[in-house]
N, C-alpha and C positions, 0 to 999 in steps of 0.2 A: 193602273191603266198604263204603266210608262213600259210594262213587257208590250202590249200592244201597239204602242206608238213606235218602240224599237224594230219590233218586227215589222212593220209597217216600213220602217225604212232598209231594213235587211232585204224586203219583197219587193218592195215598189219604187224605192228611189233612184232616180239617173243620176245621182251625185258619183262621184270615185275619190280615192285616194283621202289624203286630209280633209276634203269636205264632206266625205262620205263620214270619217269617224266624229268628227265634230255634231253632225245631224245625229247621230246616234247617241253620244252624249247627252245633247241638248234634249232630245227624246226620252233618256233615260230619266228625266228630271220631271217629265209630264206627271201629273197627278190626275186625271181625269181624260172624259173624251173630248175635251175642246182644244187639247194637243199645245198648252201655254206651259212656259216654264222659263224662270229665270237661271241666268247664267254670267259668270263674270270673265272674260277673256283671260285672266291670270288664272284662274280654274279650269277652263279647257286646256289652258295650254300643259298645265300640270296632268291631267288626266288624260290627254293625246300626245304627250310628250313631244310638243311641238314647239316650235319659236313662236314667237310674238307675231313676227309677219304673217307666218304659216296661217295661223287660227285667222287673222284678222282678212288676208286673203280668201282664206275658206270662207268666210261669212259672207263677204262680198260676194263668192260665187253662187254660193245659197241662195242670197236674197235676190239677185240678180235673176236665177233660175227660177224663184215663186215657192222652192217650196220651203222656205223660211222668210220670214216677216219680222220687222222689229217693231214693237210696240213702245211709242214712242213717250206715251205718257203715262208711263208704269214704272217704276223702279223697284229692286228686289230690298230685301232689309239692311247690305250693306251698299246699295246703289249701283244692283247689278241689271243689266238690260234684260227686258223682259221678250222673250220671242214665241212665236207663234209656227206651228208647223199645219198649214192649210189645207195641204192635199191628204195629209193622216188624217186632219179631222174630218174630211167631209169623207174618208173612205171609211172611217170608224163610225162615222153617222149614220153612212149607207148601210154596213154590218149590222148595227143596232137594228134600223127600219126592217133590214130583211127579216132576222129574228124574231121581231114584233109580229109580223106579216106570216111568217112560219115557224108556230114553236116547235120546239124538239117534241120527237114522236114519244108517246107512250105506248106502254103493253111491254110485251117480253120483248122485245128488241133493247128497251132501252132500260131494262133493268139492270141492278148491279152485280157480278157475277157471284155465282154461288163458292163457297171453300171449297175444297175438294174434302169429300169421304172418306177417305183413306188415310189413316195417321194425323197427327198435329200439325198445326201452322206453325210455319216458324216467324216468329217476332224479331222485332229491330234488335234483342239484345243476343240472339244467337248468332254462333260463329260460323264464318264461313272459313270451310277447309282449306286449305293450302290445294293448288292443284299438282298431283306428283307425290301426297301424303305430307306430314306436317315436320316432317324434319328437312331443314335448309342448313347448309354448313354456312359456318359464320364466316369463314375466308375461305377461298381456295388458294392454295400456296403451290409451289413446285411438288410435283411427286403426288399431289392431292387430286384426283379425279372427282366432279361428282356424282351421285348414287345410281346406278343404271336405271332405267324405267321400263 
């Protein structure tokens, strides 16, 4: 679910700069559609590579904008603050409701693609050829030119 919360931040949040990064980092910790997660200032500082004052200012801006809410009566395992992304949660709930109303189409348009009839399919262990051949000079020094293509 953190993917959906992160996607909401990237696609719909009005935040900018460090505040946006902090919101993405908190969204990354959301485990379900309620968009609730805990984070410490020190963890956010480390992940955002930002100073304590920058993280605190960003949190204050996000809370003032309404894109982030602090859940006062709840603490993480090491005393971290819990946060809620109300706009993201609302958006994801609306998306879920829309999916429930209009289920995915069935029939030939939604069936999985068929494998190619010609030749074997490649697997994850197959080697990807190097463009221009498989010979790559280890080192180009003075007087050595790359192979002609």
